[in-house]
N, C-alpha and C positions, 0 to 999 in steps of 0.2 A: 350313166358313166360319160364323163366329159371327154373328148380327145382333146382339150386347150392346150395340156403338158407338148401334144407334135402340132403345133400351129407357129406361126412367126418364126425366129430366127435364131436358131441353138450352134452354137460355137460349138466343135469336138474338142475337148481339150487337149492339149498334150500334158505329158507327167514331164515336168522340172526337175532337173539334180542339184544336188547336194555337190560340193569340191569332192567326195568319195565318190560319187556318183549313185546315189541311193537317192531314191523319191524325194522330195522337198516339198512335205505335203504344206509348208507353210506359205509357201508360195502358190502353188496350185490354188489353193483357197484365196489367197489374193487376187489372182488373175481370176476366179472364179466371178469373185464380189465385183471388181471392177466391171467383166464382160455386163452384168446382170445390171450394174448401174447405167450401163451404157447405153440398154433398151433392148438387151437379148432377151427372150421368153422363157429360155432353160439352156440348161449344160448338158452335153452327152460326155459322160466319164468312161474310160478303158473302151473306146472303141478303138481302130486301126490307128488312130490319129494319138492314143493314149500307151503307144508303145504295149499294149495289153500283153504281147507273148513274153515280153522281155520281165516282166513283174511275176513274184510269186502272188498266189491267191491272197494270201494274208496282206501281204500290201495293197493290194486291187482293193480288198474288203476297207483297210484303214483310209483310204483315200475317197472313198465314197462316205465311209462315217463322217470324216474330217468336212465332205462338203454340208452332208446332209445338215450336220451342229451346226454350223455357220447360217443355216435355214435358206441356202440357196437349193431352187428345185433342179434335180438330178437325174437324168435318164442314165439308166446303166448299160453297160455293152457286156455280153454273156461270151464273148470268144474263148474258146478253151480246146484243151487236145481230146477231151472226152466228154461225154454228157453227164456224167454225173459229176465231172465237175462244175460244167458249166449250170446246171439244175441247182449246184451249193451256190453258186455266186447270185443267181436269180432270185433263190431264198431269202440271202442274206440281206438282196437290196430292197426286199420288199417287209422284211422285220425293221430293217434298221430308219426304214422312213424315205426312199428312193420315189420320183413321182412315177416313172416310167422304167420300160426295160426296150433294149435295143437287142433283139434275137440274131445272132449269128450263126447262120449256117455249120452244120457239122463239118471238120474238114482234118487232110488229113487220110483217115481210113474213112475208107466208104464213102467218100464225100458227093460223089457223082449216084450214087443210089436213092432214086427218089423213097424205097421202102424207109432206109436206113435216117435220111432226113426228116420223116414225115416221125419217127420214131422220137429223133432228137428234138423237133421243136416241141412234140406232144411232152417228151417229160419236162422242159424247161417250163411251159405255159402254167403245168400241173404245179410245180413249183412254185410256183408264183401267182396265184391264182387274184383276179382281181387287181392285178397293179396291170394299168394300163401297157400295152407293148405294141411294140412293130415288128417285123421281118425285115432283116437287114439283104437286101439283095443285091450282091455284085458278083460279075463273072471273076471278078481276082479271088474269091472265095473257092471258084471251080463248083459252081453250084447253082443253076437258074431257077428261081422257083417261079412255078406259074402258076394260072389263075385256079384250075382243079386243087391242087394241093390248100392252097390258101383258103379256100373258102371250104374245104373239107375242115380243116383246123378251126377257121372261124366257127361252123358248124358247133363245134364240141366245148369251143373257149371264148367266151362272150368279149374278154378284155383284150384280145386282139382285133385290134381297131384301126392297125394303120400299115404300110406298106414304105420302108424307105427304099430309094431306087438309085443306084452308085453306077448301075450302065448308063450307058449313052443317050441318045436322042431316040433312038430306036426303041429303048427299054422302057424308058420314060415314058413313050406314046403306047406300047402293049400294057405297062400297067393304067394306064388311065381309060383304056379301051376297053380292058378284060376285067379291071379289079374295081378301079375308083367307080366307076360311071355302071359297072353291076349293083353296086351296094353304095347308096350316098352316106353311108354311114362308118366308110372306109377314107381314112385319110392319108394321103399320097402326099409325101417328102421328095423334095429336091434330096437325092445325097451327095452329088459332086458339083463343084463350085462352077464349072464350065456349062451346065445348063439350067443355071435359074430362071432366066426368061422363058426359055421353051418350058421348063415343066409349070411355072405359075402360069403361064401367057396362055399356051396351046393345050398344057394337061388336065389344069386346076388344082393342081397341088396348093397346099396349105401351111405349109412348112419349110425353111431349107436347112437341113444340116452343113453348118460348112466350115473349112478349114483356114481359106482367107481370112473370116472373118476373126480371126485372134489377132489377127495382125494389122486389119483396118475394118474395126467394129463399125464406125461412124457410116463409114462407105460402103458396106456391105448391107448394113441397114435403110440405107438410102436405096439401093438396087431393087431390096425385097418391098420395100415400099411402092417403088415406081412400077415395080413388075404387077403389084397388088392393083394399084390403080388403072395400070394397064389391061388389063385381066376383067375390069369392069366396062371396056371399050373407051376408057381415055386416049387419045390419039396424040397428045402431045407427051405424056408420060410413056405411051410406048416407043417413042423417039427418043426419049432422054433415055429409057433402059437399054435400050438398046447401044447407045452410045456410050454409057456408063460400061455395060456386060464386055465391049469391045476395047475399052479402053483397059478392064481390068483383065482381059484374056490370057497373059503368058500368065501373068502372077496366079491365076486362078489354076492353068494350067497344072501346075504343080501339086495340084490334088491328086491327078489323074495318074501320076506316077510312082516306083518304087521310093523315090528319096524324098517323098512328100511330110515326111516329116525333117527330116535335116534341114528341106528349105525352110518350112515355116517356122522354127526354131532360128534359124539363121537370120530370118524377117523382123522375129519376133527382137531379136537382140538389136538388131538396126533402129527398130522402135523403142529402142529404151528398158528393155525386158531382160536382163542381164540374167535370171535365172534360168535361163534359155541356154546358155553360153555352150554346158555340155550335153554328151548322151550316156545313155548307159553304158552302150559298146564304145571304148577309146578308138575302136577302127571306125567307127561307122563316121563319116563325115562328109562334104561336098570338098571337090577339088576347088583350087585354088580360082580355077576359071567357073566353074559354077556360081562360086561366091561372088565374084565380080560381076557376073551374068546378073542374078538375081537382086542383085544390089542397084545396079544402072535399073532395071528392071523396076523396084520401088521406085527410086527417084522419079521416073519419068513419068511414071504414074502420078504422084503426089504432084511435080508440079503441073501436069495437066489440070487434074482435078482441082487443083486452088486457081486454074484460070477459066473453068468450065463454067458456059452460062448458067448451066442448069442444076449449078452446085447451090445456088440461091434458095 
């Protein structure tokens, strides 16, 4: 089984809205196609960035189907309020032709119970046998998946081939030290935009799932390429990667906060993607000061990148 779907740079797609605040699947497919043509290796749909809690299961399934029919390689998020719904979404992803699964822990009910999480992960993996899968580890979901549970699951489900780490530097190091260094067949993916250099260079990550990459695909692909070169010992690439990550730091930090979708949709609009103007909830909006701050940070980065010697 190949883990190539979980390598390279994969943007976590947001769900654009029509004027009546329904999912705009035409715009979703256009964005996905543009990002693949820019050089992204695959797409994630219905992770946190996709607003999965705000969509019906039917809407989520339609979005996946539309992306698959467009010939785009899709990794599907399984976030749901209960295990049965998550398993149904996983089974649908497998049947309709998705390329991978991103398994989100059980939330709200018994989320901090290892036994409940074991059963949750097991049911989802059983529903999508043979579909390459990663566990999405994030402190924001209230549960940290550790090595003992991961390898217990992997011993029963060979299609569990990766670990997406959304925690900070210490969490990435834990995953590298206790999970991927224990089994070379397991892929580590950097799941937060602020940790790309650390993840690739210090922790041996093979892929990145990105939010800011929706907005600045060329620049984020450049960062990942430099990090991959730095991980092979290229001293100049190491210097350039650190410079580029530092310049992106504020924009990347939006990925860590509760307003991440609001910020990234705003930045998409500034980049000319008008389909991202609205949110599903009318009250979900940045303040005027937040919008001005994000706009200035994007412009500052673009001016810097245009004059940066490492851009060539």
